[in-house]
C-alpha positions as CSV (number, residue, x, y, z in Angstrom):
1,X,21.0,9.2,-10.8
2,X,21.9,7.2,-13.9
3,X,20.2,7.8,-17.2
4,X,17.5,5.2,-16.6
5,X,16.7,6.6,-13.2
6,X,16.5,10.1,-14.6
7,X,14.1,9.0,-17.3
8,X,11.9,7.3,-14.7
9,X,12.0,10.6,-12.7
10,X,10.7,12.5,-15.8
11,X,8.0,10.1,-16.7
12,X,6.6,9.3,-13.2
13,X,4.6,11.5,-10.8
14,X,6.9,12.7,-8.0
15,X,5.6,13.7,-4.5
16,X,7.0,14.9,-1.3
17,X,5.4,14.7,2.1
18,X,6.1,17.2,4.9
19,X,4.4,16.9,8.3
20,X,4.3,20.3,10.0
21,X,3.3,21.0,13.6
22,X,3.4,24.5,14.9
23,X,5.4,25.7,11.9
24,X,8.1,23.0,12.5
25,X,8.8,20.1,10.2
26,X,8.5,16.9,12.2
27,X,8.7,14.4,9.4
28,X,9.3,14.4,5.6
29,X,9.3,11.8,2.8
30,X,9.4,11.8,-1.0
31,X,8.8,9.2,-3.7
32,X,7.5,8.3,-7.1
33,X,4.0,7.2,-8.1
34,X,0.8,9.0,-7.2
35,X,-0.6,5.9,-5.5
36,X,2.3,5.7,-3.1
37,X,1.9,9.1,-1.5
38,X,1.0,9.0,2.3
39,X,-2.3,10.3,3.5
40,X,-2.2,14.1,4.1
41,X,-4.5,17.0,4.3
42,X,-3.3,18.0,0.8
43,X,-0.9,16.6,-1.7
44,X,1.0,18.3,-4.5
45,X,1.8,15.9,-7.3
46,X,3.5,16.5,-10.7
47,X,6.4,15.5,-12.9
48,X,9.8,15.5,-11.3
49,X,10.9,17.8,-14.1
50,X,8.5,20.4,-12.9
51,X,9.7,20.2,-9.3
52,X,13.3,20.5,-10.5
53,X,12.4,23.7,-12.4
54,X,11.0,25.2,-9.2
55,X,14.0,24.1,-7.0
56,X,16.5,25.4,-9.5
57,X,14.7,28.7,-9.7
58,X,13.7,28.4,-13.3
59,X,10.1,28.7,-12.1
60,X,8.8,30.5,-9.0
61,X,7.1,28.4,-6.3
62,X,3.4,29.5,-6.7
63,X,2.7,30.0,-10.4
64,X,3.0,26.2,-11.3
65,X,0.3,25.4,-8.9
66,X,-2.0,28.1,-10.3
67,X,-1.2,27.2,-13.9
68,X,-1.8,23.4,-13.4
69,X,1.8,22.2,-13.7
70,X,1.2,20.4,-10.4
71,X,-2.0,18.7,-9.3
72,X,-3.3,19.7,-5.8
73,X,-5.4,17.0,-4.1
74,X,-7.1,17.6,-0.8
75,X,-7.7,20.7,1.3
76,X,-7.0,23.8,-0.7
77,X,-7.2,26.1,2.4
78,X,-4.6,24.0,4.2
79,X,-2.4,24.2,1.1
80,X,-2.7,28.0,1.0
81,X,-2.0,28.2,4.8
82,X,1.2,26.3,4.3
83,X,2.7,28.2,1.3
84,X,5.3,29.7,3.6
85,X,6.4,26.2,4.6
86,X,6.4,25.1,1.0
87,X,8.7,28.1,0.1
88,X,11.0,27.3,3.0
89,X,11.4,23.8,1.8
90,X,12.2,25.0,-1.7
91,X,14.7,27.5,-0.4
92,X,16.4,24.8,1.6
93,X,16.6,22.5,-1.4
94,X,18.1,25.4,-3.5
95,X,21.0,25.5,-0.9
96,X,22.1,22.0,-1.8
97,X,24.4,21.7,-4.8
98,X,22.8,18.9,-6.8
99,X,22.4,17.9,-10.4
100,X,18.6,17.6,-10.9
101,X,19.1,16.0,-14.3
102,X,17.8,18.9,-16.2
C-alpha cells in the first residue's frame, strides 16, 4: 500500500467475509466501507488499524469485540459459535509476512 491507501485503510471501515459450511471455508472476501459488506448472518466491522492490531498479535482476538473496538451486526449466537473459525483466520493471516502499515 502507498501512503494514500494506508490512510484510507485507517479512516474507512474494513470488513472481511468468510462463508463457512461444516467448519470449512468455502468463500472469503474483504473490502472497505460498511455499506459494501455482503449479506451474512453476522458482520464484524471496524477500523483497519484495529484488525491489524489483532492480526499482528498486539491485541488478542476476542477482547476487541467485547470492548467495542469492532461493531458486531447480526446474529450474536452465530458469531459466538464461529469464534474458532475467526481465530483460525487470524492465525493464518499471522503466518503471512506482511507490512500492515502500522
